[in-house]
N, C-alpha and C positions, 0 to 999 in steps of 0.2 A: 519483404513484400509490404507495400504501402497499405495502411489500414483501409484506405478508401478503395483499394483494388483487390481486397481479399475476396476470394470466390464465395458466392452466396451460400453454397452448400457447406463450406467450412464455417461460416458465420452461424448458420442455422444449427450445425452440429454442436458447436460450442455453446450456443444458447440452450439447447436441450440438455446438455450435460450440466450446465450451470443451474438450471431449474431443479434438476434432481439433486445436485449437491446442496443447493439452498434448502431444500426440504430436509435433508439429512442434518444440516446445521441447526435448523429450527426445532427439530425433534430430538436433538442430542441430549442425553442425560448422563454423560460420563462423569461429571463432577458434581458432588453433593452441593445443593443449594444454588446451583447455577442454572441459567436458562429458565427462570421463573418470570412469566409475563409481567412487565411493568416494574420488576424488582431487580432481577439480574438477567434480563432478557438478552438474547443474542441478535445479531444482525449480520447477514452474509456480506461478503465483499460487494462493492458497488462500482459501477462504471462500465467502460468500454472493454469488451472481451478481446479486442484486437489492438489495444493500446500498446505503444512501445515503452510505456513507463507504468510502474506500479508503485504506490506508496503504501508502506506497511507500518502501522502503529503498534501500540502495546496491548491495549484492550479497549472495549467499547465504553464510551462515556455515557453519562446518564441521559443527556438530551438526545443522544443517538438512538436510544431505545424506541422513542416515539417516531422519529423520522425514518429509521432503518437505514440511515446513511452515515458511515463513519465520519468523524470530525465535523459534526454539525455545531456551529456556534462556538463560543468560548475560544479556546486556543485553536480550534479549527478555522477561525477567521484568518490566521496566518497562513494556513494551507491554502485556503481560498484565494488569498492575496497572491501567493506564489504562483498558483495556477493561472490567475488572471494576468499577472505580469509576463507570463509566457505566452499570452494571447491564446489561451485555451479555456475551455469550460470544464467544470468538474466531471461531467459525464463523458469527457473525451479521454480521461485517464482512468486508471483502476486503483481503488483504495480498499484496503482491508486491514486486519489486525492479527497479531500473533494469537490473541485470545478474542474470540468473536463475541463473548458475553461481557456484561457489565459487572465487574466485581463489586460486591456490596460495599457501600460507603467509600467508593473510589479507592479502595486499598490496592496495593500492588498485587499482581497475579502470583499465585502459588506455582511452584515449578511443575507440579503434576497437571495443573490446568494448561500451562504452556505446552507440555508434552502431549496431552490429550487432544488439544486443538490443532497441533502442528500438521496433522494429516489433512485437515480441511484447507489450511492455508497453502500447503504444498500442492494440493489438487487444483486450487484456484490459480496459482501461478503457472502450473503446467497447462492449464486451459488458455490463459492469456498469453504466455510466452513473451514477457516483456524484454526489451533490450536493456533496460535499466530498472533497477529496484532502488527506491529511496527508503532506507530504514529510518524510523522516527523513534529513537530510544533504544536502550540496551537490550530489552527483551527481543525486539524485532531483529536487531543485529545478530544476536546469538543464534536465533532460529535460522536466519539466512546463511550464517557460516556453516551450520549443520547441513542445510539443504545443498549448498553449493561450495564445497571446500576448495574447488578449483577456480572460483570466481575472483575477479580483481576487485578489492575493496578500496575505496578512495574516501578521504576525509575532507571536511570543509577547509578552505573554500573550494567550491567545485571548479575543477580545471578539466576541460575536455580530454578524455583519455587519448594517448598517442600510441603509435605502434600497432602491432597485431593484437586484436582483441580475442579473448578466449571464445571458442565456438561452443554453442550448446548451453552456455550459462550466461546470466546477465552480468553487467557491471553493477556493483552495489555501492551506492553513495550513502555514507553513514552520517545522517543529519541528527541533530538533537531533537528531542521531543518538543513540540511547540508549547506545551504547558510549562516546561522549564524556562523557555525563552520568555514567556509571558511573565513569569514570576520575578524576572530580573528588573522589570519596570524600566527598561532602557530602550527608548525609541530607536536609537541608532542600531542597536543590536537586532531589534526586530526588523528593521529595514534591510540590514545585511542578510539576515536569515531568509527573508522572502525573496531577495534578489538571488541568493544562492539556489533556492528551490527552483526559481524561474529559469536560471541558467541550466540546471540539470534537466529539467523538463524539456526546455527548448532543444537541448542537445539531442535528447532521445528521438524527438520528432524529426530533427534535421538528419540524424544518422539514418533513420528509417527511410527517409526520402532518397538519400544518397545511395543506399543499398538497393532500393527499388529501381533507381535509374541506372545503376551499374549492372 
């Protein structure tokens, strides 16, 4: 079903469910020291609830606590560039994290934090029902393998999947985390990275249109 043709009552139902879920995320106290305003604050997933693509990172960055939008500035500029190269806006895709909070001092997320937060991410993805999920880093990839053991996982460079696609589960594109790409200080690597993201995002919207027309 094309995102622009989704029935209004379905959109409204998802919106109401997302508001309730966002409230749960913002009030969560499952992990000690996490979800403290301005310090380790959380931000729910952001974007279009009928998008054919979702991008899932590892955890919330420091800048994102203020904006409440995952991947704001810094390495998130590569995500923004990839979305723009696909001729889309950030609010036309869905973006979230394996851990919705900002770990103190940008440390790696602990395993219990990933586990505790996984129910929130799973519920977000069940609301959006994307055709494609782009994982950004190993934490996101491991969580998605747990969520969708029957999904087809593809590695860079992105090549449009062929043959019969699995029903009821998304295709998962395993991209590297943009912060790792930034640390390489390689302009050509960054260009290939954003081109790959754009190709994947563009495929998801094209696939949605073909399925809607068929």
